[in-house]
C-alpha beads as a LAMMPS data file, in Angstrom:
LAMMPS data file: protein, C-alpha beads

222 atoms
221 bonds

1 atom types
1 bond types

-500.0 500.0 xlo xhi
-500.0 500.0 ylo yhi
-500.0 500.0 zlo zhi

Masses

1 110.0

Atoms # bond

1 1 1 -113.489 400.754 -173.872
2 1 1 -113.095 404.444 -172.964
3 1 1 -111.396 407.003 -175.162
4 1 1 -107.798 407.843 -174.217
5 1 1 -107.317 411.376 -172.848
6 1 1 -105.834 413.712 -175.466
7 1 1 -102.973 414.560 -173.101
8 1 1 -101.603 411.019 -173.361
9 1 1 -98.760 410.340 -175.776
10 1 1 -99.854 407.586 -178.178
11 1 1 -97.021 405.194 -179.032
12 1 1 -96.856 402.235 -181.421
13 1 1 -94.100 399.611 -181.086
14 1 1 -93.479 397.331 -184.098
15 1 1 -91.111 394.355 -183.943
16 1 1 -91.492 390.832 -185.334
17 1 1 -89.837 389.407 -182.220
18 1 1 -92.707 389.325 -179.733
19 1 1 -90.397 389.189 -176.722
20 1 1 -88.515 392.297 -177.904
21 1 1 -91.727 394.217 -178.621
22 1 1 -93.143 393.337 -175.211
23 1 1 -89.914 394.371 -173.457
24 1 1 -89.988 397.713 -175.266
25 1 1 -93.610 398.243 -174.278
26 1 1 -92.819 397.596 -170.608
27 1 1 -89.740 399.841 -170.821
28 1 1 -91.480 402.925 -172.196
29 1 1 -94.952 402.604 -170.653
30 1 1 -96.052 405.292 -168.230
31 1 1 -99.073 407.053 -166.763
32 1 1 -99.130 409.688 -169.512
33 1 1 -98.482 407.195 -172.313
34 1 1 -100.648 404.762 -174.252
35 1 1 -98.538 402.019 -175.874
36 1 1 -99.760 399.604 -178.570
37 1 1 -97.756 396.710 -180.019
38 1 1 -97.851 394.810 -183.311
39 1 1 -95.534 392.266 -184.885
40 1 1 -95.555 392.860 -188.651
41 1 1 -95.717 395.680 -191.170
42 1 1 -99.248 395.048 -192.435
43 1 1 -100.656 395.115 -188.912
44 1 1 -98.676 398.323 -188.345
45 1 1 -100.214 399.973 -191.428
46 1 1 -103.680 399.022 -190.195
47 1 1 -102.953 400.442 -186.747
48 1 1 -101.589 403.687 -188.198
49 1 1 -104.720 404.084 -190.337
50 1 1 -106.956 403.745 -187.277
51 1 1 -104.865 405.486 -184.631
52 1 1 -103.322 408.937 -184.535
53 1 1 -99.901 408.022 -183.116
54 1 1 -97.478 410.581 -181.738
55 1 1 -94.498 408.211 -181.691
56 1 1 -93.706 405.032 -183.623
57 1 1 -90.804 402.706 -182.816
58 1 1 -90.252 400.248 -185.662
59 1 1 -87.723 397.552 -186.517
60 1 1 -86.219 398.006 -189.970
61 1 1 -86.741 394.382 -191.047
62 1 1 -90.259 393.103 -190.337
63 1 1 -92.618 390.784 -192.270
64 1 1 -95.177 392.125 -194.736
65 1 1 -94.128 395.759 -195.061
66 1 1 -90.609 396.884 -194.148
67 1 1 -89.756 399.468 -191.528
68 1 1 -88.836 402.154 -194.081
69 1 1 -92.214 401.755 -195.799
70 1 1 -93.948 402.015 -192.421
71 1 1 -91.969 405.218 -191.800
72 1 1 -93.026 406.690 -195.165
73 1 1 -96.670 405.741 -194.633
74 1 1 -96.763 407.144 -191.102
75 1 1 -95.352 410.463 -192.326
76 1 1 -97.917 410.601 -195.140
77 1 1 -100.763 410.046 -192.678
78 1 1 -99.412 412.504 -190.107
79 1 1 -96.216 414.509 -190.765
80 1 1 -96.025 415.311 -187.041
81 1 1 -95.578 411.651 -186.069
82 1 1 -92.097 411.018 -184.668
83 1 1 -90.510 407.755 -185.846
84 1 1 -87.568 405.898 -184.305
85 1 1 -85.952 403.121 -186.372
86 1 1 -84.317 400.191 -184.565
87 1 1 -82.331 397.642 -186.563
88 1 1 -79.793 394.861 -186.399
89 1 1 -79.037 395.373 -190.107
90 1 1 -77.689 398.899 -189.935
91 1 1 -75.840 400.427 -192.855
92 1 1 -74.890 403.952 -193.824
93 1 1 -77.232 403.764 -196.819
94 1 1 -80.315 402.767 -194.813
95 1 1 -79.488 405.350 -192.146
96 1 1 -79.317 408.101 -194.777
97 1 1 -82.595 406.950 -196.355
98 1 1 -84.320 406.779 -192.965
99 1 1 -83.242 410.306 -192.026
100 1 1 -84.201 411.588 -195.479
101 1 1 -87.669 410.076 -195.050
102 1 1 -88.078 411.843 -191.711
103 1 1 -86.859 409.399 -189.046
104 1 1 -86.164 411.137 -185.743
105 1 1 -83.578 408.592 -184.581
106 1 1 -81.826 405.477 -185.891
107 1 1 -80.687 402.962 -183.266
108 1 1 -78.472 399.981 -184.038
109 1 1 -78.930 396.578 -182.395
110 1 1 -77.638 395.313 -180.107
111 1 1 -78.317 398.354 -177.976
112 1 1 -78.762 399.075 -174.304
113 1 1 -82.308 399.534 -173.042
114 1 1 -81.202 402.823 -171.504
115 1 1 -80.291 404.088 -174.984
116 1 1 -83.822 403.400 -176.206
117 1 1 -85.321 404.916 -173.075
118 1 1 -83.347 408.146 -173.554
119 1 1 -84.290 408.309 -177.248
120 1 1 -87.967 407.923 -176.334
121 1 1 -87.777 410.577 -173.600
122 1 1 -86.164 413.018 -176.049
123 1 1 -88.764 412.204 -178.698
124 1 1 -91.632 412.819 -176.267
125 1 1 -90.098 416.164 -175.251
126 1 1 -90.062 417.106 -178.945
127 1 1 -93.667 415.910 -179.381
128 1 1 -94.923 417.913 -176.394
129 1 1 -93.085 421.039 -177.520
130 1 1 -94.541 420.703 -181.029
131 1 1 -98.055 420.280 -179.609
132 1 1 -97.720 423.407 -177.491
133 1 1 -96.321 425.358 -180.451
134 1 1 -99.308 424.309 -182.570
135 1 1 -101.696 425.362 -179.792
136 1 1 -99.984 428.735 -179.539
137 1 1 -100.056 429.245 -183.298
138 1 1 -103.738 428.287 -183.313
139 1 1 -104.507 430.893 -180.644
140 1 1 -102.652 433.609 -182.509
141 1 1 -104.256 432.585 -185.812
142 1 1 -107.660 433.079 -184.157
143 1 1 -106.549 436.433 -182.772
144 1 1 -105.163 437.412 -186.179
145 1 1 -108.506 436.562 -187.790
146 1 1 -110.261 438.778 -185.253
147 1 1 -107.775 441.548 -185.999
148 1 1 -108.510 441.387 -189.737
149 1 1 -112.251 441.512 -189.028
150 1 1 -111.801 444.537 -186.764
151 1 1 -109.686 446.317 -189.362
152 1 1 -112.383 445.800 -191.990
153 1 1 -115.080 447.037 -189.605
154 1 1 -113.137 450.041 -188.309
155 1 1 -111.515 451.139 -191.569
156 1 1 -109.068 453.836 -190.498
157 1 1 -109.421 452.509 -186.959
158 1 1 -107.142 449.641 -187.914
159 1 1 -104.388 451.099 -185.769
160 1 1 -106.618 450.848 -182.718
161 1 1 -107.455 447.265 -183.634
162 1 1 -103.750 446.481 -183.859
163 1 1 -103.210 447.833 -180.349
164 1 1 -106.158 445.787 -179.093
165 1 1 -104.663 442.732 -180.786
166 1 1 -101.363 443.311 -179.009
167 1 1 -103.023 443.844 -175.619
168 1 1 -105.413 440.906 -175.936
169 1 1 -102.528 438.563 -176.669
170 1 1 -100.578 439.404 -173.524
171 1 1 -102.096 436.347 -171.753
172 1 1 -100.978 434.178 -174.681
173 1 1 -97.487 435.632 -174.437
174 1 1 -97.550 435.096 -170.678
175 1 1 -98.341 431.459 -171.442
176 1 1 -95.510 431.359 -173.983
177 1 1 -93.150 432.698 -171.349
178 1 1 -94.472 430.737 -168.364
179 1 1 -92.901 427.657 -166.853
180 1 1 -95.866 425.597 -168.079
181 1 1 -94.536 426.016 -171.605
182 1 1 -92.358 422.942 -172.372
183 1 1 -88.616 423.366 -171.741
184 1 1 -89.005 426.902 -170.309
185 1 1 -86.282 427.902 -172.767
186 1 1 -86.394 431.550 -173.848
187 1 1 -84.589 430.707 -177.101
188 1 1 -87.309 428.197 -178.059
189 1 1 -89.997 430.764 -177.297
190 1 1 -88.298 433.376 -179.450
191 1 1 -88.041 430.810 -182.260
192 1 1 -91.779 430.127 -181.958
193 1 1 -92.434 433.865 -182.160
194 1 1 -90.197 434.127 -185.244
195 1 1 -92.185 431.378 -186.953
196 1 1 -95.353 433.431 -186.457
197 1 1 -93.643 436.421 -188.081
198 1 1 -92.560 434.281 -191.052
199 1 1 -96.144 433.043 -191.467
200 1 1 -97.213 436.685 -191.839
201 1 1 -99.313 436.549 -188.679
202 1 1 -97.406 439.434 -187.084
203 1 1 -96.206 442.699 -188.568
204 1 1 -92.566 443.587 -188.055
205 1 1 -93.494 446.163 -185.407
206 1 1 -95.733 443.673 -183.568
207 1 1 -92.970 441.069 -183.688
208 1 1 -90.482 443.566 -182.215
209 1 1 -92.910 444.523 -179.433
210 1 1 -93.729 440.884 -178.606
211 1 1 -90.022 440.024 -178.600
212 1 1 -89.265 442.961 -176.311
213 1 1 -92.049 441.800 -173.998
214 1 1 -90.554 438.304 -173.667
215 1 1 -87.037 439.656 -173.133
216 1 1 -88.298 442.087 -170.503
217 1 1 -90.130 439.285 -168.687
218 1 1 -86.957 437.179 -168.743
219 1 1 -84.874 440.088 -167.421
220 1 1 -87.282 440.764 -164.556
221 1 1 -86.938 437.186 -163.314
222 1 1 -83.144 437.228 -163.112

Bonds

1 1 1 2
2 1 2 3
3 1 3 4
4 1 4 5
5 1 5 6
6 1 6 7
7 1 7 8
8 1 8 9
9 1 9 10
10 1 10 11
11 1 11 12
12 1 12 13
13 1 13 14
14 1 14 15
15 1 15 16
16 1 16 17
17 1 17 18
18 1 18 19
19 1 19 20
20 1 20 21
21 1 21 22
22 1 22 23
23 1 23 24
24 1 24 25
25 1 25 26
26 1 26 27
27 1 27 28
28 1 28 29
29 1 29 30
30 1 30 31
31 1 31 32
32 1 32 33
33 1 33 34
34 1 34 35
35 1 35 36
36 1 36 37
37 1 37 38
38 1 38 39
39 1 39 40
40 1 40 41
41 1 41 42
42 1 42 43
43 1 43 44
44 1 44 45
45 1 45 46
46 1 46 47
47 1 47 48
48 1 48 49
49 1 49 50
50 1 50 51
51 1 51 52
52 1 52 53
53 1 53 54
54 1 54 55
55 1 55 56
56 1 56 57
57 1 57 58
58 1 58 59
59 1 59 60
60 1 60 61
61 1 61 62
62 1 62 63
63 1 63 64
64 1 64 65
65 1 65 66
66 1 66 67
67 1 67 68
68 1 68 69
69 1 69 70
70 1 70 71
71 1 71 72
72 1 72 73
73 1 73 74
74 1 74 75
75 1 75 76
76 1 76 77
77 1 77 78
78 1 78 79
79 1 79 80
80 1 80 81
81 1 81 82
82 1 82 83
83 1 83 84
84 1 84 85
85 1 85 86
86 1 86 87
87 1 87 88
88 1 88 89
89 1 89 90
90 1 90 91
91 1 91 92
92 1 92 93
93 1 93 94
94 1 94 95
95 1 95 96
96 1 96 97
97 1 97 98
98 1 98 99
99 1 99 100
100 1 100 101
101 1 101 102
102 1 102 103
103 1 103 104
104 1 104 105
105 1 105 106
106 1 106 107
107 1 107 108
108 1 108 109
109 1 109 110
110 1 110 111
111 1 111 112
112 1 112 113
113 1 113 114
114 1 114 115
115 1 115 116
116 1 116 117
117 1 117 118
118 1 118 119
119 1 119 120
120 1 120 121
121 1 121 122
122 1 122 123
123 1 123 124
124 1 124 125
125 1 125 126
126 1 126 127
127 1 127 128
128 1 128 129
129 1 129 130
130 1 130 131
131 1 131 132
132 1 132 133
133 1 133 134
134 1 134 135
135 1 135 136
136 1 136 137
137 1 137 138
138 1 138 139
139 1 139 140
140 1 140 141
141 1 141 142
142 1 142 143
143 1 143 144
144 1 144 145
145 1 145 146
146 1 146 147
147 1 147 148
148 1 148 149
149 1 149 150
150 1 150 151
151 1 151 152
152 1 152 153
153 1 153 154
154 1 154 155
155 1 155 156
156 1 156 157
157 1 157 158
158 1 158 159
159 1 159 160
160 1 160 161
161 1 161 162
162 1 162 163
163 1 163 164
164 1 164 165
165 1 165 166
166 1 166 167
167 1 167 168
168 1 168 169
169 1 169 170
170 1 170 171
171 1 171 172
172 1 172 173
173 1 173 174
174 1 174 175
175 1 175 176
176 1 176 177
177 1 177 178
178 1 178 179
179 1 179 180
180 1 180 181
181 1 181 182
182 1 182 183
183 1 183 184
184 1 184 185
185 1 185 186
186 1 186 187
187 1 187 188
188 1 188 189
189 1 189 190
190 1 190 191
191 1 191 192
192 1 192 193
193 1 193 194
194 1 194 195
195 1 195 196
196 1 196 197
197 1 197 198
198 1 198 199
199 1 199 200
200 1 200 201
201 1 201 202
202 1 202 203
203 1 203 204
204 1 204 205
205 1 205 206
206 1 206 207
207 1 207 208
208 1 208 209
209 1 209 210
210 1 210 211
211 1 211 212
212 1 212 213
213 1 213 214
214 1 214 215
215 1 215 216
216 1 216 217
217 1 217 218
218 1 218 219
219 1 219 220
220 1 220 221
221 1 221 222
């Protein structure tokens, strides 16, 4: 069996009612998605150990290990995993606990299939945006490492290295601004840039220049 392309969103559906799980799988399947199904908590834990899932949809009450424990375990294995809880035994207490443990959404049964479909679409948008943010941060971390090396090598030439760092990252900023970046929302891009500043990867002056660059690009397209 061939390896799934990395671009595919890996989804795990967990429900002890086989018919419900199979309906959910059919509902959310797509060309860019790989959907697995299991019917109890222990099988879910095993799947999560072996597979790096982007999205997990789990019933709150399932045999073996409950939905909240599956949520906790999934977040321990991969904090970036998005988890949607579905339950026919909803209460304010369980909803609060689920959100506190990192659940992205909490859907009460009975629910319309369209409600689940919308929740999944929103979750996948969040997943894709997070992936692109991590890629961007990785690129700038690499560039930042190169900058530090150049500063050590050039000594007083650090200012030149800083300029080179700014210039060499214009393609990355073009990517950040481009329509290929998920959502195409300037606010999201500025937030991503701010996170880099908070991580100490940009000086205040570099942050201001990068921000000005993005704003200028946005203004030129109006």
